[in-house]
TIRO-2110 file (N, C-alpha, C; in Angstrom, 1 decimal):
// TIRO-2110
9.7, 15.3, 5.5, N, 1, A
10.5, 14.4, 6.2, CA, 1, A
11.5, 13.7, 5.3, C, 1, A
11.3, 13.5, 4.1, N, 2, A
12.2, 13.0, 3.2, CA, 2, A
12.0, 11.5, 2.9, C, 2, A
12.8, 11.0, 2.0, N, 3, A
12.7, 9.6, 1.6, CA, 3, A
13.3, 8.6, 2.6, C, 3, A
12.6, 7.5, 2.9, N, 4, A
13.1, 6.5, 3.8, CA, 4, A
13.1, 5.2, 3.1, C, 4, A
14.2, 4.4, 3.2, N, 5, A
14.2, 3.1, 2.6, CA, 5, A
13.3, 2.2, 3.4, C, 5, A
12.4, 1.6, 2.6, N, 6, A
11.4, 0.7, 3.3, CA, 6, A
11.8, -0.8, 3.1, C, 6, A
12.1, -1.2, 1.9, N, 7, A
12.4, -2.6, 1.6, CA, 7, A
13.4, -2.6, 0.4, C, 7, A
13.7, -3.8, -0.1, N, 8, A
14.4, -4.0, -1.3, CA, 8, A
13.4, -4.5, -2.3, C, 8, A
13.6, -4.3, -3.6, N, 9, A
12.7, -4.8, -4.6, CA, 9, A
12.5, -6.3, -4.6, C, 9, A
13.6, -7.0, -4.2, N, 10, A
13.5, -8.5, -4.2, CA, 10, A
12.6, -9.0, -3.0, C, 10, A
12.3, -8.1, -2.1, N, 11, A
11.5, -8.5, -0.9, CA, 11, A
10.0, -8.8, -1.3, C, 11, A
9.5, -8.3, -2.4, N, 12, A
8.1, -8.5, -2.7, CA, 12, A
8.0, -8.9, -4.2, C, 12, A
7.6, -10.1, -4.4, N, 13, A
7.4, -10.6, -5.8, CA, 13, A
6.2, -9.9, -6.4, C, 13, A
6.2, -9.9, -7.7, N, 14, A
5.1, -9.3, -8.5, CA, 14, A
3.8, -10.0, -8.0, C, 14, A
2.8, -9.2, -7.8, N, 15, A
1.5, -9.6, -7.4, CA, 15, A
1.3, -9.8, -5.9, C, 15, A
2.4, -9.4, -5.1, N, 16, A
2.4, -9.6, -3.7, CA, 16, A
2.4, -8.2, -3.0, C, 16, A
2.2, -8.2, -1.7, N, 17, A
2.3, -7.0, -0.9, CA, 17, A
2.9, -7.3, 0.4, C, 17, A
3.4, -6.3, 1.1, N, 18, A
4.1, -6.4, 2.4, CA, 18, A
3.8, -5.2, 3.2, C, 18, A
3.7, -5.4, 4.5, N, 19, A
3.5, -4.3, 5.4, CA, 19, A
4.8, -3.9, 6.1, C, 19, A
5.0, -2.6, 6.3, N, 20, A
6.1, -2.1, 7.0, CA, 20, A
5.6, -1.0, 7.9, C, 20, A
6.5, -0.7, 8.9, N, 21, A
6.2, 0.5, 9.8, CA, 21, A
7.3, 1.5, 9.6, C, 21, A
7.0, 2.7, 9.2, N, 22, A
8.0, 3.7, 9.0, CA, 22, A
7.6, 5.0, 9.9, C, 22, A
8.4, 5.4, 10.8, N, 23, A
8.1, 6.5, 11.6, CA, 23, A
6.7, 6.4, 12.3, C, 23, A
6.4, 5.2, 12.7, N, 24, A
5.1, 4.9, 13.4, CA, 24, A
3.9, 4.8, 12.6, C, 24, A
4.1, 4.8, 11.2, N, 25, A
3.0, 4.7, 10.3, CA, 25, A
3.0, 3.3, 9.7, C, 25, A
1.8, 2.7, 9.7, N, 26, A
1.7, 1.4, 9.1, CA, 26, A
1.4, 1.6, 7.6, C, 26, A
2.3, 1.0, 6.8, N, 27, A
2.3, 1.2, 5.3, CA, 27, A
2.3, -0.1, 4.6, C, 27, A
1.5, -0.2, 3.6, N, 28, A
1.4, -1.4, 2.7, CA, 28, A
2.2, -1.1, 1.4, C, 28, A
3.1, -2.0, 1.0, N, 29, A
3.8, -1.8, -0.2, CA, 29, A
3.3, -2.9, -1.2, C, 29, A
3.0, -2.5, -2.4, N, 30, A
2.5, -3.5, -3.4, CA, 30, A
3.4, -3.5, -4.6, C, 30, A
3.6, -4.7, -5.1, N, 31, A
4.3, -4.9, -6.4, CA, 31, A
3.3, -5.3, -7.4, C, 31, A
3.0, -4.4, -8.3, N, 32, A
2.0, -4.6, -9.4, CA, 32, A
2.8, -4.7, -10.7, C, 32, A
3.1, -5.9, -11.1, N, 33, A
3.8, -6.2, -12.3, CA, 33, A
5.1, -5.4, -12.4, C, 33, A
5.8, -5.4, -11.3, N, 34, A
7.1, -4.7, -11.3, CA, 34, A
7.0, -3.2, -10.9, C, 34, A
5.9, -2.7, -10.8, N, 35, A
5.7, -1.3, -10.4, CA, 35, A
5.3, -1.3, -8.9, C, 35, A
5.9, -0.4, -8.1, N, 36, A
5.7, -0.4, -6.7, CA, 36, A
4.8, 0.7, -6.3, C, 36, A
3.9, 0.5, -5.4, N, 37, A
2.9, 1.5, -4.9, CA, 37, A
2.9, 1.3, -3.4, C, 37, A
2.5, 2.4, -2.7, N, 38, A
2.4, 2.4, -1.2, CA, 38, A
1.1, 3.1, -0.8, C, 38, A
0.4, 2.5, 0.2, N, 39, A
-0.7, 3.1, 0.8, CA, 39, A
-0.6, 2.9, 2.3, C, 39, A
-1.5, 3.5, 3.0, N, 40, A
-1.7, 3.1, 4.4, CA, 40, A
-2.1, 1.7, 4.5, C, 40, A
-1.6, 1.0, 5.5, N, 41, A
-1.9, -0.5, 5.6, CA, 41, A
-3.2, -0.7, 6.4, C, 41, A
-3.9, 0.4, 6.7, N, 42, A
-5.1, 0.3, 7.6, CA, 42, A
-6.4, 0.6, 6.8, C, 42, A
-7.3, -0.3, 6.7, N, 43, A
-8.6, -0.1, 6.0, CA, 43, A
-9.3, 1.1, 6.7, C, 43, A
-9.9, 1.9, 5.8, N, 44, A
-10.6, 3.1, 6.4, CA, 44, A
-12.0, 2.7, 6.9, C, 44, A
-12.4, 1.5, 6.7, N, 45, A
-13.8, 1.0, 7.2, CA, 45, A
-13.7, 0.4, 8.6, C, 45, A
-12.9, -0.6, 8.8, N, 46, A
-12.9, -1.3, 10.1, CA, 46, A
-11.5, -1.5, 10.6, C, 46, A
-10.5, -0.8, 10.1, N, 47, A
-9.1, -0.8, 10.6, CA, 47, A
-8.4, -2.1, 10.4, C, 47, A
-8.8, -3.0, 9.5, N, 48, A
-8.0, -4.2, 9.2, CA, 48, A
-6.7, -3.9, 8.5, C, 48, A
-5.8, -4.8, 8.6, N, 49, A
-4.5, -4.7, 7.8, CA, 49, A
-4.8, -5.1, 6.4, C, 49, A
-4.6, -4.2, 5.4, N, 50, A
-4.8, -4.5, 4.0, CA, 50, A
-3.9, -5.5, 3.5, C, 50, A
-2.7, -5.6, 4.0, N, 51, A
-1.7, -6.6, 3.5, CA, 51, A
-2.2, -8.1, 3.9, C, 51, A
-3.2, -8.2, 4.7, N, 52, A
-3.7, -9.5, 5.0, CA, 52, A
-4.8, -9.9, 4.0, C, 52, A
-5.1, -8.9, 3.1, N, 53, A
-6.1, -9.2, 2.0, CA, 53, A
-5.6, -9.7, 0.8, C, 53, A
-6.3, -9.6, -0.3, N, 54, A
-6.0, -10.2, -1.6, CA, 54, A
-5.7, -9.1, -2.6, C, 54, A
-4.5, -9.1, -3.2, N, 55, A
-4.1, -8.1, -4.2, CA, 55, A
-4.5, -8.7, -5.6, C, 55, A
-5.3, -8.0, -6.3, N, 56, A
-5.8, -8.4, -7.6, CA, 56, A
-5.5, -7.2, -8.6, C, 56, A
-4.3, -7.3, -9.3, N, 57, A
-3.9, -6.2, -10.2, CA, 57, A
-3.7, -5.0, -9.3, C, 57, A
-4.3, -3.9, -9.7, N, 58, A
-4.2, -2.6, -8.9, CA, 58, A
-5.1, -2.5, -7.8, C, 58, A
-5.8, -3.5, -7.4, N, 59, A
-6.8, -3.4, -6.3, CA, 59, A
-6.4, -4.4, -5.1, C, 59, A
-6.5, -3.9, -3.9, N, 60, A
-6.3, -4.7, -2.7, CA, 60, A
-7.7, -4.8, -2.1, C, 60, A
-8.0, -6.1, -1.8, N, 61, A
-9.3, -6.4, -1.1, CA, 61, A
-9.1, -6.6, 0.4, C, 61, A
-9.8, -5.8, 1.2, N, 62, A
-9.7, -5.9, 2.6, CA, 62, A
-10.1, -7.3, 3.1, C, 62, A
-9.4, -7.9, 4.0, N, 63, A
-9.7, -9.2, 4.5, CA, 63, A
-10.9, -9.3, 5.3, C, 63, A
-11.4, -8.2, 5.9, N, 64, A
-12.5, -8.2, 6.8, CA, 64, A
-13.9, -8.2, 6.2, C, 64, A
-14.1, -7.3, 5.3, N, 65, A
-15.4, -7.2, 4.6, CA, 65, A
-15.4, -7.1, 3.1, C, 65, A
-14.2, -7.4, 2.5, N, 66, A
-14.0, -7.5, 1.1, CA, 66, A
-14.2, -6.2, 0.3, C, 66, A
-14.1, -5.1, 1.0, N, 67, A
-14.1, -3.8, 0.3, CA, 67, A
-12.8, -3.7, -0.4, C, 67, A
-12.7, -2.9, -1.5, N, 68, A
-11.5, -2.8, -2.3, CA, 68, A
-11.0, -1.4, -2.4, C, 68, A
-9.7, -1.2, -2.6, N, 69, A
-9.0, 0.0, -2.8, CA, 69, A
-8.1, -0.1, -4.0, C, 69, A
-8.1, 1.0, -4.8, N, 70, A
-7.1, 1.1, -5.9, CA, 70, A
-5.8, 1.5, -5.2, C, 70, A
-4.7, 0.6, -5.4, N, 71, A
-3.4, 0.9, -4.7, CA, 71, A
-2.7, 2.0, -5.4, C, 71, A
-3.0, 2.4, -6.6, N, 72, A
-2.4, 3.5, -7.3, CA, 72, A
-2.9, 4.9, -6.8, C, 72, A
-4.3, 5.0, -6.8, N, 73, A
-4.9, 6.2, -6.4, CA, 73, A
-5.4, 6.3, -5.0, C, 73, A
-5.6, 5.2, -4.3, N, 74, A
-6.2, 5.1, -3.0, CA, 74, A
-7.7, 5.1, -3.0, C, 74, A
-8.3, 5.2, -4.1, N, 75, A
-9.8, 5.3, -4.2, CA, 75, A
-10.5, 4.1, -3.7, C, 75, A
-11.6, 4.3, -2.9, N, 76, A
-12.4, 3.2, -2.5, CA, 76, A
-13.1, 2.6, -3.7, C, 76, A
-13.2, 1.3, -3.8, N, 77, A
-13.8, 0.7, -5.0, CA, 77, A
-14.7, -0.5, -4.6, C, 77, A
-15.7, -0.3, -3.8, N, 78, A
-16.6, -1.4, -3.5, CA, 78, A
-17.0, -1.3, -2.0, C, 78, A
-18.3, -1.5, -1.8, N, 79, A
-18.9, -1.5, -0.5, CA, 79, A
-18.2, -2.6, 0.3, C, 79, A
-18.0, -2.4, 1.6, N, 80, A
-18.6, -1.3, 2.4, CA, 80, A
-17.6, -0.1, 2.5, C, 80, A
-16.5, -0.1, 1.9, N, 81, A
-15.6, 1.0, 2.0, CA, 81, A
-16.1, 2.2, 1.2, C, 81, A
-16.0, 3.4, 1.8, N, 82, A
-16.4, 4.6, 1.1, CA, 82, A
-15.3, 5.7, 1.1, C, 82, A
-14.4, 5.6, 2.1, N, 83, A
-13.4, 6.6, 2.2, CA, 83, A
-12.1, 6.1, 1.6, C, 83, A
-11.4, 6.9, 0.8, N, 84, A
-10.1, 6.5, 0.2, CA, 84, A
-9.1, 6.2, 1.3, C, 84, A
-8.1, 5.4, 0.9, N, 85, A
-6.9, 5.1, 1.7, CA, 85, A
-5.8, 6.0, 1.3, C, 85, A
-5.0, 6.4, 2.3, N, 86, A
-3.9, 7.3, 2.0, CA, 86, A
-2.8, 6.7, 1.1, C, 86, A
-2.4, 7.4, 0.1, N, 87, A
-1.3, 7.0, -0.8, CA, 87, A
0.0, 7.7, -0.5, C, 87, A
1.1, 7.0, -0.5, N, 88, A
2.4, 7.6, -0.2, CA, 88, A
3.2, 7.7, -1.4, C, 88, A
4.0, 8.8, -1.6, N, 89, A
5.0, 8.8, -2.7, CA, 89, A
6.0, 7.7, -2.6, C, 89, A
6.4, 7.1, -3.7, N, 90, A
7.3, 6.0, -3.6, CA, 90, A
8.2, 6.0, -4.9, C, 90, A
9.5, 5.7, -4.7, N, 91, A
10.4, 5.7, -5.8, CA, 91, A
11.3, 4.4, -5.6, C, 91, A
11.8, 4.0, -6.7, N, 92, A
12.8, 2.9, -6.6, CA, 92, A
14.1, 3.4, -7.1, C, 92, A
15.2, 3.2, -6.3, N, 93, A
16.5, 3.6, -6.7, CA, 93, A
17.4, 2.4, -6.6, C, 93, A
17.8, 1.9, -7.7, N, 94, A
18.5, 0.6, -7.8, CA, 94, A
17.6, -0.5, -7.3, C, 94, A
18.0, -1.1, -6.2, N, 95, A
17.1, -2.2, -5.6, CA, 95, A
16.4, -1.7, -4.3, C, 95, A
16.5, -0.4, -4.0, N, 96, A
15.9, 0.1, -2.8, CA, 96, A
14.6, 0.8, -3.1, C, 96, A
13.6, 0.4, -2.3, N, 97, A
12.2, 1.1, -2.4, CA, 97, A
12.1, 2.1, -1.3, C, 97, A
12.0, 3.4, -1.8, N, 98, A
11.9, 4.5, -0.8, CA, 98, A
10.5, 5.1, -0.8, C, 98, A
10.1, 5.5, 0.4, N, 99, A
8.8, 6.1, 0.6, CA, 99, A
9.0, 7.4, 1.4, C, 99, A
8.2, 8.4, 1.0, N, 100, A
8.1, 9.7, 1.7, CA, 100, A
6.9, 9.7, 2.6, C, 100, A
7.0, 9.4, 3.9, N, 101, A
5.9, 9.4, 4.8, CA, 101, A
5.4, 10.7, 5.2, C, 101, A
6.1, 11.8, 4.8, N, 102, A
5.7, 13.1, 5.3, CA, 102, A
4.8, 13.8, 4.3, C, 102, A
4.5, 13.2, 3.2, N, 103, A
3.7, 13.9, 2.2, CA, 103, A
2.6, 12.9, 1.7, C, 103, A
1.4, 13.5, 1.5, N, 104, A
0.3, 12.7, 0.9, CA, 104, A
0.3, 13.1, -0.6, C, 104, A
-0.1, 12.1, -1.4, N, 105, A
-0.2, 12.4, -2.8, CA, 105, A
-1.6, 12.0, -3.2, C, 105, A
END
């Protein structure tokens, strides 16, 4: 599908996250100390929006049952979540944050 501009780097401060919808896919974008990462915005356990949770370094905590995911790898990291969350390729070009929703990494 190719790269799609999702946001500008200034839209998300370090330590914050933001949800966007690209081509009908709910995506969470995270700024971890100036490095941007993207995952599905939907928890694999009970379908809550991850961006409503708490970002702690490279981990997002689901607001519903406090399960955690690594935002870099997508790995589940704490009960009750057991299934990883989808990770999307992401690049920064200048001030644009681009995501490829057509590929899983």
